[in-house]
VEXMI-121126 format. One line per field, with one value per residue: x, y, z of N, C-alpha, C, O in turn; chain. Coordinates in steps of 0.2 Angstrom, whole numbers. Layout:
BEGIN
n.X = [X_...] $
n.Y = [Y_...] $
n.Z = [Z_...] $
ca.X = [X_...] $
ca.Y = [Y_...] $
ca.Z = [Z_...] $
c.X = [X_...] $
c.Y = [Y_...] $
c.Z = [Z_...] $
o.X = [X_...] $
o.Y = [Y_...] $
o.Z = [Z_...] $
chain = [A_...] $
This chain:
BEGIN
n.X = [45_53_46_48_49_54_66_59_45_43_38_46_56_66_80_94_107_101_88_73_61_45_34_33_31_19_11_12_6_-7_-12_-9_-10_-3_6_3_0_8_-1_-10_-3_0_-13_-16_-6_-9_-21_-23_-18_-12_-5_4_12_17_25_34_40_46_55_64_71_70_73_85_92_107_105_111_112_100_86_78_61_48_39_25_16_4_-6_-22_-26_-16_-14_-9_-2_-3_8_12_22_27_40_42_31_35_47_42_35_45_52_43_36_24_9_9_0_-11_-13_-28_-36_-35_-42_-46_-34_-31_-40_-34_-28_-22_-22_-10_-4_-4_3_14_23_39_54_67_83_79_76_72_63_65_53_53_45_47_53_57_59_57_63_54_54_47_38_28_13_7_-9_-17_-29_-47_-54_-65_-72_-63_-56_-43_-37_-37_-31_-18_-19_-24_-14_-3_11_26_34_46_42_45_40_40_40_34_37_37_32_15_14_15_3_-8_-22_-27_-18_-10_-11_-7_6_13_11_18_25_37_37_34_42_45_50_64_58_44_42_35_22_24_38_40_37_32_27_28_41_53_68_72_83_91_103_110_118_129_129_122_105_92_87_77_62_49_41_38_28_13_0_-2_0_-10_-20_-22_-27_-39_-46_-46_-54_-65_-71_-71_-68_-53_-43_-35_-18_-19_-11_-4_5_14_18_31_45_55_68_68_74_80_80_92_99_108_109_111_102_100_91_85_75_73_73_67_75_86_87_91_91_92_93_87_87_72_73] $
n.Y = [38_30_24_12_4_-10_-21_-36_-31_-27_-21_-10_-3_11_13_22_15_3_-8_-13_-27_-24_-28_-42_-44_-38_-47_-59_-55_-55_-43_-39_-45_-59_-54_-41_-23_-8_3_-4_-6_7_11_2_6_19_19_9_7_-4_-10_0_-1_-13_-12_-3_-10_-20_-13_-10_-21_-32_-43_-37_-29_-22_-5_0_-12_-15_-13_1_5_14_22_21_13_12_22_29_41_54_69_85_100_116_128_134_142_159_162_152_154_166_162_153_162_169_157_150_160_163_171_182_179_185_180_180_174_161_149_149_147_134_127_123_111_95_78_66_52_36_26_31_31_29_24_27_29_25_27_41_42_50_55_52_61_72_89_97_94_96_94_94_96_91_94_81_75_61_54_48_45_44_58_71_87_95_106_119_119_106_99_93_82_72_68_55_54_60_63_63_70_69_79_76_85_88_102_106_97_104_112_127_139_131_122_112_101_96_83_74_79_78_65_54_38_35_48_52_52_45_45_45_37_36_48_48_58_63_66_77_93_104_106_117_122_118_114_113_105_103_94_94_84_86_99_114_116_119_128_130_134_127_136_146_143_147_143_133_116_114_122_116_103_107_113_103_93_99_97_84_67_62_48_35_33_41_54_70_82_96_106_114_123_137_135_124_114_109_93_81_67_56_63_66_66_73_74_83_84_93_84_73_66_60_57_49_50_44_49_45_45_40_24] $
n.Z = [66_52_38_27_10_3_-5_-8_-10_4_20_30_44_46_55_60_52_48_43_48_48_48_42_42_56_58_50_58_69_65_59_47_30_21_7_7_3_3_5_13_24_29_32_42_52_54_59_69_84_90_80_76_88_88_76_81_91_84_77_87_91_83_69_57_43_34_29_18_10_4_-8_-10_-12_-20_-7_-6_-19_-24_-22_-18_-23_-31_-27_-34_-31_-40_-46_-34_-27_-26_-32_-41_-50_-56_-62_-72_-80_-86_-91_-100_-106_-102_-97_-83_-68_-56_-39_-33_-25_-13_-13_-27_-33_-27_-33_-45_-42_-48_-54_-53_-62_-55_-61_-65_-55_-48_-38_-26_-33_-45_-63_-73_-88_-102_-114_-131_-138_-131_-130_-120_-103_-86_-69_-54_-37_-22_-6_1_7_16_18_32_39_35_28_28_25_34_45_45_57_62_52_51_59_52_44_40_37_29_13_0_-16_-33_-46_-61_-76_-92_-103_-116_-130_-129_-117_-118_-120_-120_-112_-98_-99_-90_-84_-93_-97_-86_-83_-89_-90_-76_-71_-59_-44_-29_-12_1_10_21_33_49_55_68_69_62_67_61_45_37_39_33_24_6_-5_-21_-30_-46_-56_-47_-45_-37_-39_-35_-21_-7_3_13_19_11_3_-6_-3_11_18_27_22_10_14_20_9_-1_6_8_-4_-7_-2_7_8_18_13_2_-7_-6_-15_-13_-22_-33_-28_-34_-46_-55_-68_-84_-90_-95_-105_-96_-84_-66_-52_-35_-21_-7_7_22_38_32_22_9_-8_-24_-42_-59_-76_-92_-110_-119_-128] $
ca.X = [48_54_43_51_46_61_67_53_39_42_37_52_57_73_83_101_109_98_81_69_56_39_28_32_29_12_8_12_1_-14_-14_-8_-11_3_5_0_2_10_-7_-13_2_-1_-19_-15_-1_-12_-28_-23_-13_-8_-1_10_16_21_30_40_44_50_61_69_75_68_78_87_98_110_101_115_111_93_84_72_56_43_36_19_16_-3_-10_-29_-25_-10_-16_-3_-4_0_10_11_27_28_46_41_27_39_52_38_33_51_54_38_33_17_6_9_-7_-11_-17_-32_-40_-31_-46_-46_-27_-31_-45_-30_-25_-23_-20_-4_-5_0_7_20_27_46_57_74_88_77_78_67_64_63_50_55_42_48_58_59_57_60_62_52_55_41_36_22_10_3_-15_-18_-36_-52_-55_-70_-74_-59_-54_-36_-34_-37_-29_-12_-20_-26_-8_1_18_29_39_48_39_48_35_43_35_35_34_36_26_8_14_14_-3_-13_-25_-29_-13_-5_-12_-3_13_16_9_21_29_43_37_32_47_43_55_66_53_39_43_29_20_27_45_40_33_29_28_30_47_58_72_73_89_92_109_109_125_133_129_116_100_87_87_70_60_42_38_37_22_7_-5_1_-3_-17_-25_-23_-32_-46_-49_-48_-59_-72_-74_-70_-65_-47_-43_-28_-13_-19_-5_-4_11_12_20_38_48_59_74_67_79_79_84_96_101_114_109_110_98_100_86_85_71_75_70_64_80_88_86_94_88_96_89_90_82_69_76] $
ca.Y = [32_31_18_11_-1_-12_-28_-40_-27_-28_-15_-9_3_13_16_22_12_-3_-9_-19_-30_-23_-32_-49_-44_-37_-53_-64_-53_-55_-36_-38_-51_-61_-51_-34_-18_-2_6_-7_-5_14_11_-1_10_25_18_4_8_-10_-11_4_-3_-19_-9_0_-16_-24_-8_-9_-27_-37_-44_-31_-29_-16_-1_0_-18_-16_-9_5_6_20_20_18_12_11_27_29_47_58_76_89_107_119_135_136_146_165_163_147_157_171_159_150_167_170_151_148_166_163_178_182_179_187_176_184_170_155_144_148_143_127_123_120_104_90_71_62_45_31_21_35_31_26_25_29_25_23_31_45_41_56_52_54_67_78_94_101_91_98_91_98_93_94_90_77_72_55_54_42_44_46_65_75_93_96_112_120_118_99_96_89_76_67_66_49_56_65_60_68_69_73_80_77_89_90_108_106_101_104_116_134_141_125_121_105_96_94_76_71_81_76_58_49_33_37_55_53_48_45_42_38_33_40_50_49_65_65_68_84_97_109_105_123_124_113_116_109_106_98_95_91_83_88_107_116_118_122_128_133_133_126_142_151_141_152_139_128_110_114_124_111_98_110_114_96_89_103_95_77_63_59_41_33_32_46_59_78_85_103_111_115_130_139_131_119_114_105_86_78_60_55_68_63_71_71_79_82_88_93_80_68_62_61_51_50_48_45_51_43_46_34_21] $
ca.Z = [62_45_36_20_6_1_-8_-11_-8_11_24_35_48_45_61_59_46_48_41_52_44_52_39_45_63_58_48_63_74_62_58_40_26_17_1_9_0_7_7_19_30_31_35_49_57_56_63_74_89_91_74_77_94_85_72_85_95_79_75_92_92_78_63_53_38_33_25_11_6_2_-14_-8_-17_-18_-1_-8_-26_-26_-18_-21_-27_-30_-29_-35_-31_-46_-46_-27_-24_-30_-36_-47_-54_-59_-67_-77_-85_-90_-94_-105_-109_-100_-94_-76_-66_-49_-35_-30_-20_-12_-16_-34_-35_-26_-38_-50_-41_-53_-52_-57_-63_-51_-65_-66_-49_-47_-32_-25_-37_-52_-69_-76_-95_-106_-120_-138_-141_-127_-131_-113_-97_-80_-63_-49_-31_-18_0_-1_13_15_22_37_41_31_29_24_28_39_46_45_64_63_46_51_63_47_40_43_37_24_9_-6_-23_-39_-51_-68_-80_-99_-104_-123_-132_-125_-111_-119_-124_-120_-106_-96_-102_-85_-82_-98_-97_-80_-81_-92_-85_-73_-70_-51_-40_-22_-7_1_14_24_40_52_57_75_69_59_70_57_38_33_41_30_18_1_-9_-26_-34_-53_-58_-42_-44_-34_-44_-31_-14_-6_10_13_22_5_-1_-6_1_15_18_31_18_5_16_21_3_-4_10_7_-11_-9_3_6_11_20_8_-3_-7_-8_-16_-12_-27_-33_-28_-40_-47_-60_-73_-90_-89_-101_-105_-92_-78_-60_-47_-28_-18_1_11_29_42_28_20_3_-13_-30_-48_-65_-82_-98_-116_-121_-133] $
c.X = [49_52_45_48_52_61_61_46_38_42_43_52_64_75_91_102_106_90_78_63_49_33_27_29_21_8_7_7_-6_-16_-12_-8_-4_1_2_3_4_4_-10_-9_1_-7_-19_-11_-5_-18_-29_-17_-9_-3_5_15_20_26_36_44_48_56_66_73_73_74_79_92_101_106_105_114_104_91_78_68_52_40_29_18_8_-8_-17_-29_-18_-12_-10_-5_0_2_9_17_27_34_46_37_31_44_48_36_39_53_50_35_26_15_6_2_-7_-15_-21_-36_-37_-35_-46_-39_-28_-36_-41_-27_-27_-20_-15_-6_-1_4_14_25_34_48_64_79_86_78_72_69_61_60_53_52_44_54_61_55_61_59_58_52_51_40_29_20_6_-3_-15_-25_-41_-54_-60_-72_-70_-56_-46_-33_-33_-33_-23_-13_-22_-20_-4_9_20_34_41_44_42_42_38_38_38_33_33_37_20_8_12_7_-8_-16_-26_-25_-9_-5_-7_4_16_14_12_24_35_42_34_37_45_49_58_62_48_41_37_28_23_34_45_35_29_31_30_36_53_61_72_79_89_99_108_116_130_133_122_111_94_88_81_68_52_38_35_31_16_1_-2_-3_-10_-22_-27_-28_-39_-49_-51_-54_-66_-75_-75_-67_-58_-47_-36_-24_-14_-13_-7_3_10_15_28_40_52_65_73_72_78_83_87_98_108_114_108_107_99_96_86_79_72_71_67_70_82_87_89_90_92_91_92_84_78_72_71] $
c.Y = [34_24_17_5_-4_-19_-31_-37_-28_-21_-15_-3_5_16_16_19_5_-3_-15_-21_-29_-27_-39_-49_-43_-43_-58_-62_-53_-48_-34_-45_-53_-58_-44_-29_-12_2_3_-6_2_14_8_3_16_25_13_4_2_-12_-6_2_-9_-17_-6_-5_-19_-20_-7_-15_-33_-38_-38_-33_-22_-11_-1_-6_-19_-11_-6_6_12_18_18_18_12_16_27_36_50_65_80_96_111_126_138_140_153_165_158_150_162_167_156_156_168_163_149_154_166_170_177_183_180_182_180_181_163_149_143_145_136_123_121_114_100_83_69_55_41_27_25_34_27_27_27_25_23_28_34_44_47_54_55_60_73_82_97_97_93_94_96_93_96_90_87_74_66_55_48_40_47_53_68_81_95_103_113_118_111_95_91_82_70_65_60_51_60_61_65_65_73_73_81_80_91_97_109_99_101_108_123_135_136_125_114_100_94_86_72_73_79_68_53_44_36_44_57_49_50_42_47_33_38_42_51_56_67_67_74_88_102_108_111_126_119_116_111_110_101_100_91_90_86_96_109_119_121_122_132_131_132_132_147_148_146_149_133_122_110_117_119_105_101_111_107_93_93_101_88_73_61_53_40_31_37_51_66_80_92_108_112_122_131_135_125_119_108_98_84_71_60_59_63_68_68_76_77_87_87_88_74_63_64_55_54_47_49_47_48_44_39_31_18] $
c.Z = [55_42_28_17_2_-2_-11_-9_0_14_29_39_48_52_60_52_45_46_44_48_49_48_41_52_63_55_54_68_71_60_50_36_22_10_1_4_5_9_13_25_33_34_42_54_59_60_68_78_90_86_74_83_91_80_76_89_90_77_81_94_88_73_59_48_37_28_18_7_3_-4_-11_-14_-16_-12_-1_-16_-28_-22_-22_-26_-26_-32_-29_-35_-37_-44_-38_-23_-29_-35_-42_-52_-59_-64_-72_-82_-89_-94_-100_-108_-108_-97_-86_-73_-58_-45_-31_-24_-19_-15_-23_-36_-33_-30_-44_-48_-46_-51_-56_-57_-59_-55_-67_-60_-49_-40_-32_-30_-44_-57_-72_-84_-98_-113_-126_-140_-137_-130_-125_-108_-91_-74_-59_-42_-25_-11_-2_6_11_20_26_38_36_33_25_28_35_39_46_52_65_58_47_55_58_43_44_43_31_20_4_-12_-28_-44_-57_-73_-87_-100_-112_-126_-127_-119_-113_-123_-124_-113_-105_-99_-96_-84_-87_-98_-91_-78_-85_-87_-83_-70_-63_-47_-33_-18_-3_5_17_31_43_55_64_75_65_62_66_49_34_36_39_24_13_-3_-15_-29_-41_-56_-53_-41_-41_-39_-41_-24_-11_1_9_16_17_1_-1_-2_5_15_22_26_12_7_17_14_0_-1_10_0_-11_-2_2_11_13_14_2_-2_-9_-8_-17_-17_-27_-31_-34_-40_-52_-65_-78_-88_-96_-100_-101_-85_-72_-55_-40_-25_-11_3_19_33_39_26_13_-2_-20_-36_-53_-70_-88_-104_-117_-128_-138] $
o.X = [45_55_44_44_56_56_59_42_32_44_44_48_68_72_94_100_109_87_80_59_48_29_22_25_18_2_2_4_-11_-22_-13_-7_0_-4_-1_8_2_4_-13_-12_0_-8_-22_-13_-4_-20_-34_-12_-3_2_11_21_26_32_42_50_54_62_71_77_76_79_74_95_98_104_101_116_104_95_72_70_53_37_26_20_7_-13_-17_-32_-16_-11_-5_-10_6_-2_6_17_28_34_48_38_30_45_51_36_39_55_52_31_22_19_4_-2_-3_-20_-19_-38_-36_-33_-46_-39_-26_-35_-44_-22_-32_-17_-15_-9_5_9_18_31_33_46_67_78_89_82_67_74_55_63_55_55_42_59_67_49_67_54_60_51_51_42_24_23_3_-2_-14_-26_-40_-55_-60_-74_-73_-55_-43_-27_-28_-33_-23_-10_-23_-21_-3_12_15_38_39_44_43_40_39_33_43_27_28_42_21_3_7_6_-13_-12_-27_-27_-5_0_-4_9_23_16_11_25_39_47_33_36_45_51_56_62_48_42_33_33_25_36_51_29_23_37_33_38_56_59_71_80_88_101_105_120_136_136_117_113_91_91_80_72_49_32_31_29_16_-1_2_-8_-14_-28_-33_-33_-43_-55_-57_-58_-71_-81_-79_-65_-56_-50_-31_-26_-10_-11_-11_6_6_15_31_36_52_67_78_74_75_89_84_99_112_119_105_109_99_98_86_79_73_64_64_71_80_87_89_87_97_85_98_78_81_74_72] $
o.Y = [38_19_22_1_0_-23_-28_-41_-29_-16_-20_2_0_21_11_21_0_2_-20_-16_-33_-29_-41_-54_-45_-44_-61_-66_-51_-47_-29_-50_-48_-58_-41_-30_-13_5_6_-6_3_17_11_4_18_29_12_3_2_-14_-8_3_-10_-20_-7_-4_-21_-22_-4_-15_-38_-35_-35_-38_-17_-14_-1_-6_-24_-6_-9_7_15_12_15_23_13_14_27_36_50_67_80_98_109_130_143_141_152_166_159_149_162_170_155_154_169_164_147_153_169_174_172_187_177_179_183_184_160_144_137_141_132_117_117_111_100_83_69_52_42_24_21_37_21_32_29_19_20_33_31_45_48_51_61_64_79_80_99_97_93_90_102_87_102_84_90_71_65_55_42_35_52_55_67_81_95_106_108_115_109_89_85_78_65_60_60_50_62_57_71_59_79_68_87_77_94_98_113_96_97_108_126_132_137_126_110_95_89_83_67_68_78_66_47_46_39_47_63_43_56_37_53_27_44_37_56_59_73_70_77_88_103_110_111_132_117_119_105_116_95_105_85_95_88_98_106_123_126_117_138_128_136_132_151_152_150_152_129_121_107_114_119_104_97_109_107_90_90_102_85_76_58_52_42_27_37_52_67_81_94_114_111_127_127_133_121_125_103_99_85_69_64_58_58_74_62_82_72_93_82_88_69_57_69_50_60_42_53_46_48_45_34_34_15] $
o.Z = [52_43_24_20_-1_-1_-16_-6_2_12_33_37_49_54_60_47_41_47_44_46_53_52_42_53_67_57_55_72_75_59_48_39_21_7_-3_1_11_15_17_30_39_40_47_60_64_64_71_76_91_87_73_82_93_81_74_90_92_76_80_98_90_73_57_48_39_22_13_1_-1_-5_-10_-19_-10_-12_3_-19_-34_-19_-28_-31_-20_-38_-24_-39_-38_-40_-37_-17_-35_-41_-47_-58_-65_-70_-78_-88_-95_-100_-106_-113_-112_-95_-83_-76_-55_-48_-26_-19_-24_-18_-26_-41_-37_-30_-48_-52_-50_-45_-62_-52_-58_-52_-69_-61_-52_-36_-37_-30_-48_-56_-73_-86_-98_-117_-126_-144_-139_-131_-125_-107_-91_-74_-59_-43_-24_-11_-4_10_6_26_23_39_32_39_19_34_40_34_47_52_69_58_44_55_60_38_50_48_27_23_4_-14_-27_-47_-59_-73_-88_-99_-114_-125_-122_-115_-110_-128_-128_-108_-109_-101_-98_-83_-85_-97_-91_-72_-84_-81_-86_-68_-62_-46_-31_-19_-2_5_14_35_41_57_64_79_65_61_67_47_29_35_43_20_14_-5_-13_-31_-41_-57_-55_-36_-43_-42_-43_-21_-14_5_6_14_18_-4_4_3_2_13_20_26_10_4_16_14_-2_-4_11_-1_-15_2_-3_16_11_9_-2_4_-13_-4_-21_-15_-22_-33_-39_-35_-52_-67_-76_-86_-101_-94_-102_-81_-72_-55_-39_-25_-9_1_21_32_42_28_10_0_-22_-35_-53_-70_-89_-102_-116_-132_-143] $
chain = [A_A_A_A_A_A_A_A_A_A_A_A_A_A_A_A_A_A_A_A_A_A_A_A_A_A_A_A_A_A_A_A_A_A_A_A_A_A_A_A_A_A_A_A_A_A_A_A_A_A_A_A_A_A_A_A_A_A_A_A_A_A_A_A_A_A_A_A_A_A_A_A_A_A_A_A_A_A_A_A_A_A_A_A_A_A_A_A_A_A_A_A_A_A_A_A_A_A_A_A_A_A_A_A_A_A_A_A_A_A_A_A_A_A_A_A_A_A_A_A_A_A_A_A_A_A_A_A_A_A_A_A_A_A_A_A_A_A_A_A_A_A_A_A_A_A_A_A_A_A_A_A_A_A_A_A_A_A_A_A_A_A_A_A_A_A_A_A_A_A_A_A_A_A_A_A_A_A_A_A_A_A_A_A_A_A_A_A_A_A_A_A_A_A_A_A_A_A_A_A_A_A_A_A_A_A_A_A_A_A_A_A_A_A_A_A_A_A_A_A_A_A_A_A_A_A_A_A_A_A_A_A_A_A_A_A_A_A_A_A_A_A_A_A_A_A_A_A_A_A_A_A_A_A_A_A_A_A_A_A_A_A_A_A_A_A_A_A_A_A_A_A_A_A_A_A_A_A_A_A_A_A_A_A_A_A_A_A_A_A_A_A_A_A_A] $
């Protein structure tokens, strides 16, 4: 299923060119409260088989509206945590040496690399069709487009073999990143440089785990103003999602609705006022963003 968040903060299921209201069906069944959040919907669908069946029934014959008529929102706006992997593609590491003049660092141990996971601010989350605002202080802001996993079940000390069973689904995460100032020659600045308002775009929806057999076998493509800027494949990650889940849960508890965005491939590009971005991840979908200078 494709689980979306739309219009007046409603939970829906996208089937073809229609959106079915699953939130109302869950409320009527007593499995969601009036005024629910998407975190609550994800928890219910991931952990209550009855809730998932009601959602499937609603999506197969309940009230619907045209997909083109709705305002899609970020599929979750209130995750408990948004964990972001750093420097997780060799080609991106190489481009950043050239781009920023940083020192090339060898990956000697995957856990050491994963210890560089950082948290993105949830206040920075925007959705499909929204606008990235370039701060006045920024001299260089890049887009990054990444595969993002949505956790469905509480997870602690999980093995790589069982890791994907804790995933509810997948979405796209745009990790918008200020490089200058505070990027070159400074440490521990990622949370600020990547945490400005509008710097985390999610969408267009969450595709449930059963529709994506292998998260390490997906293509990623980004168009910037209609021209190809990024083309990549998730098989090129240094550390895969299974390793991410194993590592994170060896240190801490992941909860339903927590997000893990898996790092950007090469092809990041500077953003300018008026830019239009169109990103696609295979088997998930596509979303558009616009870019404007802060006024």
